[in-house]
C-alpha positions as CSV (number, residue, x, y, z in Angstrom):
1,M,-40.6,82.7,120.2
2,G,-43.9,80.9,120.5
3,A,-47.4,82.3,120.6
4,V,-48.7,83.6,123.9
5,A,-51.1,81.3,125.6
6,P,-54.6,82.6,126.6
7,E,-53.8,81.9,130.2
8,E,-50.8,84.3,130.0
9,I,-53.1,86.9,128.5
10,R,-55.6,86.4,131.3
11,D,-52.8,86.7,133.9
12,A,-51.7,90.0,132.3
13,L,-55.2,91.3,132.3
14,R,-55.4,90.7,136.1
15,E,-53.1,93.8,136.2
16,V,-55.7,96.0,134.5
17,L,-57.9,97.5,137.1
18,D,-61.4,98.9,136.8
19,P,-61.1,102.7,137.0
20,E,-63.7,102.9,139.8
21,Y,-62.8,99.9,142.0
22,P,-59.4,98.4,142.8
23,I,-60.2,95.1,141.2
24,S,-59.0,93.6,137.9
25,L,-61.2,93.4,134.9
26,V,-60.8,89.6,135.0
27,D,-62.0,89.3,138.6
28,L,-64.9,91.8,138.0
29,G,-66.0,89.4,135.2
30,L,-65.7,91.8,132.3
31,I,-63.4,89.6,130.2
32,R,-65.7,87.3,128.3
33,G,-63.2,85.7,125.9
34,I,-59.6,85.5,124.9
35,E,-58.4,84.2,121.5
36,V,-54.8,84.1,120.3
37,G,-53.8,83.7,116.7
38,G,-50.1,84.0,116.1
39,N,-49.1,87.4,117.5
40,R,-52.7,88.8,117.4
41,V,-54.9,88.8,120.4
42,H,-58.7,89.1,120.3
43,I,-60.5,90.1,123.5
44,K,-64.2,90.0,124.2
45,L,-65.1,92.6,126.8
46,T,-68.3,93.6,128.4
47,Y,-69.2,96.4,130.9
48,T,-71.2,96.6,134.0
49,C,-73.6,99.0,132.3
50,M,-74.1,100.4,128.8
51,G,-73.5,104.0,130.0
52,C,-70.1,103.2,131.5
53,P,-68.1,106.5,131.1
54,A,-64.8,104.7,131.2
55,M,-65.2,102.4,128.2
56,D,-62.5,104.0,126.1
57,M,-60.1,104.2,129.0
58,I,-60.6,100.5,129.9
59,Q,-60.0,99.5,126.3
60,D,-56.9,101.6,126.1
61,D,-55.6,100.1,129.3
62,V,-56.3,96.5,128.0
63,R,-54.5,97.2,124.7
64,E,-51.6,99.0,126.4
65,R,-51.0,96.1,128.8
66,L,-51.2,93.4,126.2
67,L,-48.9,95.2,123.8
68,E,-46.2,95.2,126.5
69,M,-46.1,91.4,126.2
70,N,-43.5,89.6,124.1
71,G,-45.2,87.8,121.3
72,V,-48.2,90.2,121.1
73,A,-48.2,92.6,118.1
74,S,-51.8,93.6,117.9
75,V,-54.9,93.6,120.1
76,D,-58.5,93.6,118.8
77,I,-61.2,94.3,121.4
78,E,-64.7,93.3,120.7
79,V,-67.3,94.8,123.0
80,V,-70.0,92.2,123.7
81,W,-73.2,93.2,125.6
82,D,-73.5,90.0,127.6
83,T,-75.6,90.6,130.7
84,W,-73.3,91.3,133.6
85,S,-74.3,90.7,137.2
86,R,-72.6,90.3,140.6
87,K,-72.5,86.5,139.9
88,D,-69.7,87.2,137.3
89,I,-67.3,88.5,140.0
90,T,-64.7,85.9,141.0
91,P,-64.3,84.9,144.7
92,L,-61.1,86.9,144.8
93,G,-62.9,89.9,143.3
94,K,-65.7,89.6,145.9
95,K,-63.1,89.5,148.6
96,Q,-61.3,92.6,147.3
97,L,-64.6,94.5,146.9
98,K,-65.6,93.6,150.4
99,E,-62.2,94.9,151.7
100,V,-63.0,98.4,150.3
101,G,-66.6,98.3,151.5
102,V,-68.4,97.7,148.2
103,V,-69.9,94.2,148.5
């Protein structure tokens, strides 16, 4: 069994939705980095605001989803306080937000 590719990690994280909006963390622009070393995954994650009440829930959801993957034994999450803006949302994310009346 080979190491999981960062693209596979990103695809899996598309299944992890923001608790407030039906959009993935990837499409919302919150995933800032993915590093894979053997069976260990390191995720850089930011939030839309410093007072986000769902920080722990989001991290738990990320960890839980990635640990379901074959080849992933541990997940480290590093919170980075990169400035987030609407520009970070992917075109798909903008479309999904528009469909629910947010953007």
